[in-house]
N, C-alpha and C positions, 0 to 999 in steps of 0.2 A: 141326594140329587142335587140339593142345594151348591154342594161343595163342588160336584163334579160340574155345574153350570159355572161357577166363577173361575174354575180353572180354564173350561174351555174360553171364556171370554178374555181371561188374560192371555193365551195364548193367540186369540185373535187379534188382541192388541198389540202385543209383542212383533208378530206378522206382519201387521200392517205397516208397523213403524220401520220395519227393515226395508221398505219399499224406500228406494232413491228418488222416487217420481214425486209422491206426493208430499206437498211443503205444508206439513201441517206442523203444530207445535211438538206434538209427541213425537213424529218423526225428525224435525230437526234436533228437537233435544237427544234423540237416540244416536244420531250420526254424528251430532258433536263430540258426544261422550265417547264413542267407539272411536271415529277418526283420530281425536287427540291422544287418548290413552293406548290405543293399538298400533294402528299403522305409523301415526306420525311420531308418535313419542320413541318408537322402536326406531325408525329412521334416525331421527335426530340425534340419541343415543350413538348408534353406529357411525354417524359420521363426526360428532365430538370425540369419540374414541380413536378415528383415525388422527384427528387434528393433535389430541394430544401424544399420539405417538410421534408425529413428525417433531413436535417440540423436545419430546425425549429423545430422539435421535439424532436431534441437530447438536452438534460440539460447539459451544461459544468460544469465540478467540476474543479473550480479554484484553489481549494486545493492541488489536484493531480497535475501531470505532464498531460499535455492536449496530447490525442492521435495525430497523425500526420494526420490521415483521420477519419471524424465521422463515427462511426459504422453504419453498415446498420440495422434499425431496421425490425424485421420481421411482427409486427404489423402494420407498416406504410406499409409496401409493401402489406400485406394481404388486407389492406381497399382499397388500389388501384389498386386491381387487374384488374378490369374492363379497368381502364385507360390503364394499361401496356397492356392487351391484344387486347386493341383497337388500341394501338400504333403499337404493333405487327403485326396487320392486315394490317394498312396502309403502314409500311416496307415491306411487302410482296408484296403489291398491286405495290409498286415503283419497285420491282424486276420483278414481273410477268407480268405487264402490261407495263412497259418502258425496256425492256430488253437491247435496244441498247443504252441508256442513260448514262452518265457519272456518277450518281448517284446510281448505283446498288451496287458497292462494300460498297459504304457507308452506304446504307441500310441494307447491310449484318451484316458491324459493329453496327446498330443499334440494329439490332436482339440479337449480342452477348451481350449487354448492358443490354438488357432485361431477357436473360438468366440469366446473372451474379446477377441482382439484385433479380430474383426470386430464386437463389440459386440452378439454374440448370447448375453446374459448368462444367460437361462434355461437355454439349449441345455449352454453351459459349467458352469453349477451342477450340473444333472443328470450330465452327465459325470465330474466331479470327485466327487461324491458316489459314484458308481457305482466309481468306483476307490478311493476310501475304504473301501467296502464289502466289494470283492472282490480287492483285490490283497494278495499275502501278501510282498510285498517291505515292510519296514517303512520303509525309506529311502522309497519311493516314496510311501508312503502320509502320510509324513510333508511331502513336497515338495508333493502335492497338497492337503492341508488348509492347508499355508501359502498356496496360491494360491488356495483357495477363501475364506482369510480376507482377502486382499486384494479379492476380488470383493464380499464383504459391506461391506467399507469403501466402496469405490465405490458400492454401492447404498444405503449409510447405514442397514444393518441390522444396527442397534449389538447387538442382543440376541443374534444370531445369531453374531456377531463375538464378544462377550464368551463365549459358551459355545466358541466353538472356541479361543479364547486360553486358557480353562481346562483344556479338553482336552490341549492341546499341553503345557502347563505341567506336567501329570501326568506327561508322555511320558517316558520314558528311554530313552538311546542314540541321541540324535540326533545324525547326524553333523555335522561342522563346516561345510559347504556349505550344510546345510540350516538350522543355528542362525544361519547369516550371514543367509539370507534371511529367519527369523523375527523375528529383530530389527530389520531394515530394515521389515517388514511391521508390525512392533509401532510402530517410528517413525510409518510412515505413518497406522496408526489413531490414534495420539496426536495427529498433525499434523492429522487432520479433526477431531478435539475441540479444537482451539486448548491442548493440555495441554503447556505450554512444557518441564515437568519432565519429561514421559512422554518427550519427543522425545530429549532430552539423555541420558536413562539408556539408552533402547533404542539410540540410535547407537554411544554410546560402548562398550556391550556388542558392538554389530556389527564394531567395529574388532579385537576379538579374534580375528576369524574371518575377516577379509576377506584375501585372496591377492594382489588384484590393485592394486598400488601407485597406479595412477591412480584408482580408484575410492577407495582409502582416502585419497587427497587430496582428493577430492571431500566425503567424510563430514567430514574435519577442518574443511574450509572451512564446512561447515553448521554445525558446533558452533562454531567461532569466531564467525560471523554471530550465532548466538544467546546466545552468551555476551556479546558485545558491545552487544547490543539490551538485556542484562539490568543491564549496567552492571559487569559482573564483565572489566574490562580486562586483569588480569593472565592470567586465565585466555584470555579472547581472543586475547591477543598469542602465547600459548603454541602453540594449535591454528593461527594464520596461520601460523606457522612450519613446522609440521607439513605444511601444506596446500601448502607450496612442495616438499614430497619427493615421491620417485615419477615425477619427470619429466611434470609436469602440463600442461595445454594453455598455451599462453602467456598468455593472458587471463585464466585463473585464478591462473596467479603473478604476474602484474602487481596484480591486486586483493588478493591475499593480501598481498604487499609492500606495497603502498598503506595497505590497513587496520591492517597490524602495526604501520607506522611511526605512524599516526594514535593507536591506542590507547597505544602505547609513548612518543612523543615528542611528536609534532605539536600535538596537542589541549593539552598542558600545558606547552610551550616557550614561553618568553617572549623569545626570541632570532626575532623576525621576519623578520628579513633570512635566518638560515638556514633558517627553513620557506619563505620565497618561493622561494629558492635550490633547495630541493628540488624544489618544483612546476617550477619553471623548467627543471631538468635532466630531469625527466620530459617536459615539452613538447617539449624539442628533440630527445629521443631517436628516432631513426628508425624503432625496433621499434613505436614507441606511435602510430604516424602513425595508424592507424584508433581510437585511444583519445583523441585530443586533445580530444575534448568531456568526457569523464569527468573529465581533467585541470584543465581550466578550471573546470568544474563544481564540484569540490571545492574548488578555490583559492577560489572565488567564497563557498562556504560557511565556509571559515576566514576570509575577510576580514569577513563577515557577522559572526562571533564577535568579531572584533576592534572592532566598530561602526562600520566603515567602508561605510555601506549604498550610497552613490552608486558606490563600486568595485565592491561586490558585484554590483549591478545592471546594470554595465556588462560585468564577466566573465561574467554568465548570459546577457547578450544577445550575447556573443561564443561563449559555449559553443554556444548554439542554431545558430551558422553553421560551426562547426568539423566537419569529418569524423568519423564514428564508426562502429561494426559494429554498434550495438544501436539500433534506432529508437526502443524506448521509452524510452532514454536522454534524447531529447529531450523526450518528453512529461514525465518528471520535472524537467527545466529549465523548462519552460512554468510547469507545476503549482509550482516554488520562486516563479517570478516573480510566480504570481498570490497565494501566500501572503504574499509581501512585500509587494506593493500593497493586500491586504486589511486585513493587520494595521498596518503601518506608514503606509499613506496613506488608509486608508477609500476607496479607488478601485474603487468596486463595478463600473464599465464595464468599467476594465483588467482585473480579477479575472475577468470573465465571459470575455472575449475572450483571455485567456492558456489559461483552463481548457478553452476550445472547442479552441485550439490542440493542448493537452495530448492530449486525445480523440484527436486524428487520428492519434497515435503510439501510443498505450495501446489495446489491444484492448477491446472492449465487456464480454468476460468476466473480464479482469483487475479483482482486488478495487479496485484503485488506481482503475480506471475506474468501479465502482460508486459509490464514496465521491466522486468528482469528481461524478457526476450528480447527487448527493444534495445536495451543495452548491450546484450550480449552478442547483438549481430555482429558487431565490427571486432568485437573480442574474439567470436570464432573463427573469424577471417585470420586475425592477428596471429593464433595459433597454430591454426591450419599451417600458415605459411613458415613461421618461425620452426615449428617441428618438424614440417617437411624438408627446410634448409638443413637442419642438424641431421636429420636421419640421411639424406641423400648424399650431403656431402661426407658422412662417415662411411658409407656405403661405398662411395666413389674411390676414396681413400684404402679400403678395405680391398676393393679390387685388384690393385695395384701390389698387393703382397702375395706371397707365395701360399699354397695350402696350408702347410705347416703354420705360417705364421698366423694366419686368419682363425686356425683351430684354437690357437693358444690365445688371442685376443676373445673368441667366443667363450672359452673355459674360464677366462680371467673374470669377464662380465658375470656368469653364472655366480662365481664365487661370491663376486662382491654382492651381488642380490641376495645370496644365501645368508652373509652377514648382516645385512640390512635387516632381514627378518627375523633373526636373531636378536638383534637390538630392539627391535619393534616388540616382539615377544617379552624381553626383559623388562623393558618400560611397563609391559602390562600386567605385571605381577606384583606391583606396590599394592600394600593394603586399602582397602576401601577407606577413604577420607572421612573424618569425622567433623573437619573444618572446611570452610571454603579454601583456606589457604595453606592446607594440608596436602601436599602433592597434586597441585593443581591439573596434572594431566593423566590422574590415576584410572584405571578401569576399576569396575566392580568385579573383583576375583579374590578367591581364596588365597593368593598369594603366592610366591617362590619358595617360601618356607615349608608348605605343605610336604608332609612325611610320605604321603600316599602318591603314586607315581601318576594315576590317572587325574589326580587333582590337580597337578602341578603342569600347566600349559606351557611353561618354558622348558621343561624336561621333556615333554612330549613332541614340543616343536624341534627341539636339539635333536632327538631320538629318529625324526622321520627325515630331517636332513641328513642325518649321518649315515642312515639306511640308504639314501638314495645317492650320496657320494660313493658309497661301497660296492652296492650290487645293482644301481641303477633301479629302472622303471620293470617291475618284474610281475607275471600274472598272478592270481590268486591260486595257488595249488599246492598240495601236500608236498612234502620232503624237497622244497625247492633248492635246498644248499646242496644236495648231491650234484656231483660234477656229472653224471650220467643219470637221466631218469629215464633210458629207453624200454625199462623192463614194466614201466608203469602204464598206465591207459594212456592213450595219445590225449584224451579229453581230461583238462585238468579238473580237479575235484575243489570245491570252495571249501575253504578251510576255515576256522572260528577266525572273526575279525581280530586281525593284530591291531597293534597301537598305527602304525602305518595306514591299515584298511581303513580304521576308523577316521584317521585326518582326512583320508582321500574322499570319503562320503561326507565330511561337515562341509557344509555351505561356505564357511569362510577359511577353507583350508589354505594356508601359506603356499603349500606346495604347489598349487595351482597356477599361482604368479611366477613361477619360475619356468622359463622356456625351456624347451628341448634344445640341445647342442646342434642336432640335425636342423632343426627349423631355423636357428640363427645362422647358420652357414648358408642354408639354401636362400636367405634374403640377399647373399651378397652377388652383384651380377658378374656373369659369366660368359657376357655374349656382347658384341658392339650393340646389337638393338637393344638390349636392357640398359646399357651404360647410356646409348642415345635418349632412351625415353625418360632415364632420372636426369640428365641433362636439360631436357625439355621443361619437365617439372621445377627444376633448379631455377633456370632462365624466368619461369612466370613468376614463382614466388618472389625471387630478388625485387622484380618488378611492382607486382602487386603490394607488396609489404612496403616498399619505399613511398609508393603512391597513398597507401591507408595511413602510414605514418606520418606524413605529410599533413593530409586535408582531414583526416579525423582523429589523429591521436596528438597532431602538432610537435611531433618529437622530432626536430629540424637535424639535429646531430646523427639518430638513427636512419631516419629517411635517406640523409647525403650518403652515409656507410653503404647502405644496401643499392641505393640506385650506382654509385661508383663501383660496387661489386659487380653488378650487371653490366655496364660498359666495359669493364676490365677484364672479366671472364667470358662474355659474349660478345664480342665486337661486332659480330654480323646481325645481330637482333634485330628485328622489324621493330621493336619497342624503344629503340636508341634514339630517336629524335625527341618523342614525349620524354623520354627519361633526362635527355640534355634540358627539356625547358623545365621540369621539376628541379632539376638540381640548379638551375638558373633562378629559379624564384625562391628556393630554400636558402641559397648563398645571399640573395639579395635581402631576405628577412633577416639573417644573422648577421649582416652587414660585411659577409665574405666577398671573396671574387667571384661575382658572378658574370663578370665580361668573359672569362675564360669559355664559360658555356655559351656566351653568345656567340663568341669567335666560332667555336667548334660547330654549331647550328649552321653558320654563314658557309663555313669552308665544306661541310659534309653534307648538309641537306639545304642546298640554297633555296629550293621550292616549298619548303615544308609550311605548312600553316602557323607552326610553331615558330618557325624562323620570322616569318613576318610579324607576329606578333611582339616578338622581342624587338624587331628593328623600328616597327612603328607604334608604341604604345599609345598613340593618340590619334590614330588612323582610322580607328573603329567607329569615332565621332560621326553619327549621321547616317554611317553605312548599314549594309544588312547584318551585320554581328550584333550591331549596337539593337536594331530593331528586334531580332531574336532574345537576346538578351533580356530586352524591357518587357517582351512576353512573358519569358521563363520567371520575371521578377513578380509580374502580377501572378501567376499561378502560384507562385511559392507564398505571396502574399495572403492570397485567399486562403492557402492551405493553412497558415498560421493562425488566421483569424477564426478558422473552422477549428481548431483545435488539434490539426492534424500535424503536431510538430516534426515527426519523424519523415513523413512525407514533403513536408515546407523544406527540410533539410536536403533531403536526396535532390530536391529540383534545383535547391541554389547550388551546390556541389556538382551539379551536372553542368549547369550555365556557365560555373567558373571554369570548369574543366574545356566545354566547348567553345566558350566566348571569352577567352581572357582579356584582362586590362581593357575593358569598355568603360564608358562612362558609369556603367552602372555598379561597377565592380564594389566600390564602396559602399553602397546602398545593399547590395547582396550580401557583404561580410556583415554589416550592421543587421540585417535582418536572420543571417545566420548566427549572431550573438543572442539576437531576442528568444531565438528557439533554445538555445542552451540555456537562458535563464529557466524555461519552462519544463527542461528534461534533466538538467545536469544539477550539481550543487551549485550552492551558493557563492563559492570559493572560484570555481571555475567561471563562473557568470562576472564575478568581478574582475577575476585575472585578465579575461577577453574583453571586457570594456575599458581597464587600464590600459590596455595596449593599442586598442583602437584608438582612444583619444591621443596617445602618444604619437601615432604614426599616421593617422587620417590628415589629408589635405582638404577636405570639405568642413568649412567652419560651420555650417548650419547642422551637418551630422554630427560634427563633434560636440555641439550645445545639446542635441537630443540626447547624445552618449551620456554627456554629464548628468543630465536630468533622472536618467536611468541609474545611473553610479551613486548618487546622493543618498538615496535611503539604504544602502548598503554600508555607510560609513559610520563611525561610532561617532559619539559627541567632540572628543578630542580632535579626530580627523577632520571634522565639520568645521571646527573653530581654528583650524591650523590653515585653512583655505583663505585666499585673499578675497574678499566680497566683491573687489573690482573684476576680478576676472569672472564671475559668474553671469549669467543672463539675468534679466529679470524676472523669469519664470522660476528661476531656480534661488532668488534672493532669500526667499521666505524659509528654506530649509537651512540658513546658516544662523537663525536666529538673531535678527537684527534689533533695534531699539525698539521697546514698545510702543513708541507714538507711530513707528512706520508698519510696525506690523498690525496695530488695531484700525488702520486707515482700510477701507473697502478695497477689497482686491477682485481681481478677474477669475471668476470662478472656474472657467475654461482651463486656466492655468495651474487650478490649484491640484494637488496630489490626492484630496478628498472629493467625495462625490455626494450630491444630495440624493438619498433616497428615502421618502417620507415612511414608506411602509414597511422599511425593515424595522427588527426589533432594536431599541436605543437604550442606554444606559445613561444614568446621571452622575457627573463626576465633580467631586469637590476637591480641588487641590491647594497644596500649602507646602510650606517647608516643615522640614520634621522636626524641627524645635516648636513650632506652632503646635503640630500635631500632638506632640509630647504634653504640650501643655494644656490642651481641650482634653482632659481625661475624662468627661462626661460626654464627650462627642456622640459616641455609639448608643448609649442609652438616652441620649436626645432625639437622636435619630430614630428610633424605636418607638418612643413617646410620639413622636411626631405623626410616623407611620399611622400608629394605632389610633389618633385622634381624626387624621385626617383621609387616610387611605387605607381604612381596616380590611376591607375586602380583597384588596390588589394584591395580596401576597407579596410585598415586595421584601427583597433581600439586601442586607447591608453586608459589605465586605472592604478591607483596605490592601494596599498594596504599593510597595515602593517603586516611583516610575523612574527616578535617578537616585545618585547619592545624597542628592540635598532635597529632591522633593517627594512627598507622599500624597496617594490619592485615595479617597473614599469612595467606593461606588455603589449606586443603588440601583437596582434592576428588578424583573426587567419591565420595559414598558414596549408594548405591541407595535408602536407607532411613533414619529415624532410628535404628533398632535399630544398623545398622551403625556409623552416627555416635557412638552412645553406648559402644560396644565399644570405638571407636578413644579415645573422650574419656576413659574410665577408665583405660585403660593410658598413656595420653599423661600424664596428672596423676599417676600413682603412679610412673611409670619415667622420663619423660624430662627431660633434664637439658642445659643449654648455656650455657657461660662468659657472665657479664655478664648474665643473663637471671634476674630475681629470681623467687622461687618463686611470689609473690604472681601474677605477670602469669600463669603456669601454671595457678594456681589459678581463675583468673578467666575462664578460654578457655570456649569453648562452642561449640555447633554449631546450625546454622541451616537451614531450607528455601531453595532458591532463591526463591520466592515472599517469603517473609519477609525475606530478603535485600534485595529490591528494595525494599520499605517501609524496612528500616533504612537502606539507601542514600541516599534521600531526606530520611529527618528526622534523619541523623546521630546519633541518641541512643542510645550504646551501654548506658547505665545502663537506659533504659527496657527495650532487648530482655532484657538481663539479669533484670530483674526478672520478666519473662514467662517465660524459660528457667529459672528457679527455679521458677515456679508450675506449668509446664506440664510439664517433664522432670524435676526432681529432687524 
């Protein structure tokens, strides 16, 4: 009876504890235990499993700067819908069934995370706000606010994000786990705003709280990439070495080692054989089997720097055929091929097709793809009109021949195509290379020497083409060789696949590329209507191509040739007045006979607005054209400063076309050059600036163009300039005497900008001979830091600023104030054997942004003058 009574009492206590209404100690203990280790735990585990799968499915692109957070893949979320909904049900049960437990707020937080992962941003935001207001646990509130901050960044709600950052900055007792997430989210915020310094500072602080060594390796790799892009090779090398710690994935370790070698040695080494052997060893290493395309690509970039373009191009073609684990790498290879063909050969057609190939490997939402699409817009039009002119012109010539002659031409074309395919097949038979330099264009095949017919792709392709030549295209049926098959069934039976049949079913069957004879003959126009249609297309293409070559590609000779073809072949074209005007401008630009086209405009089209513009170049002053062009200039200017460079360029070109030769023309041309500096190469930017300076008549605009040109010049070019011809604002760029340079300067005219909140570095500059004599300098710096800045995680590196000057860099300092404190103590207390006090006294600190400017100009005295005026 006593045992039964005790059992009954225990059951009664358990039953009463199950109640979610009674707030007693027993009830709370029961619900805390059950909510935590049943519903909440299971829901949290499922969510973490989905987050882990997102990371595993994401393919890191180590050739580009890694994102702070791995992007959420909607496909992974969709495939885990059932798991997330199950997690939602469990978290809801923890709230409904265990209302008096302390895990209710945590369960609401999980619901917010689920909504965030599934893209239900409004629901996620409301849930996070509810937890922030109602949660009693400070750590949970901090975690929720950080999640809310990330959501605001995703939604580009910068004002709310700034408010949240400000609020969190005033919070105390944030635990280490939340601080790590906070600094990572701050880096994400700065990344979204393209604030390089903010990202560097936030990630560097995140490292102080990271417990996962693999995640620390990833953050170090991002920091290394960003420092390398900023030109701080010494810092980049340090972080790349740290990125190899913590047992990272092999691919990250490979890239960290490769880039560390580049910034430390390869880019500076004069021992070409040593560098090539380094890449050769990487190529032969079996562990790099899926990274061969990367190795060959990097080797191609190295050879390009050595000036061997032919070898660089061969290596790039090989890289495109090598195995690789990252499809985007192939896109970058084709993008580089396009870049070389454009810059070095002005081969616009090849450039367009290489960019097309690049886009097949780079996703349309990738930033690189967006830039490629913008670059391709002009090239697409160029190729469209060039190929249309070539095709229509050939068809019109063929239309004048007899049917027999047309057939002979078509047959010869098909034969030439067959021979081309055979040559390509033969090239594909080279054995798989064991070295980068062995058969650069080899495919991975068993080789032409294979005795077995079906293993020899050259023999199979030759057989297929020979079959086609002899028998033509035949249906698959038995007894096809017999002259009469009338005794057979009218429906052909399917025979076992022959060699030709197997080739036809192959995706890359070369026979699919051969046109049918009848199809070629059908393209030749055989009626006046079709001939007229081809001529209308030709008229349009000659004009549009001439216009595009003049305004977009600046190919004056080609533009003139196409426009002259237009007026010669189509004398009655309604585009003739504008064609004359463009010819007038092009001849004027090249110093040719522009007056002949002015005369033609006056005689043939005296009432045309183009004739008026030619006759009255200054008449637009103060009239409607000037007003309209001013309005267009204002729109283009606003688009430029909003970062919409392509739109700004479009507005400028429309203005120049619609309102030519107004007082705004030179301003519009200079703004167009500024757009070039943002979206084209530095070489193009510099060439256009130099041309503008040589031809512009507006002295104020010429001075402005010179200011824009100086950062692009080398030390020798700057030294060769005559200081008397330079404006006061630019005199500092020429490296004048020290007394003049150290005088206070007008900060508004300096190329350097004051930004005290940016990350700063400390610089100790000296001649190389002094650096070599101060053998103990690095050790003394480490001792100085250990004594005075033990907890600041300062790093020391050195690099060559010029052939004569070496600099030592101490970093990072999160603000100018911290750098100033270091500088004051350094000047006061630091000593090192064989290091003159003058070097110490002339040390300075500089923001990352300003250091990039200094690294381009190499003018230390110019920055010291700015440093004295801005900081001292």
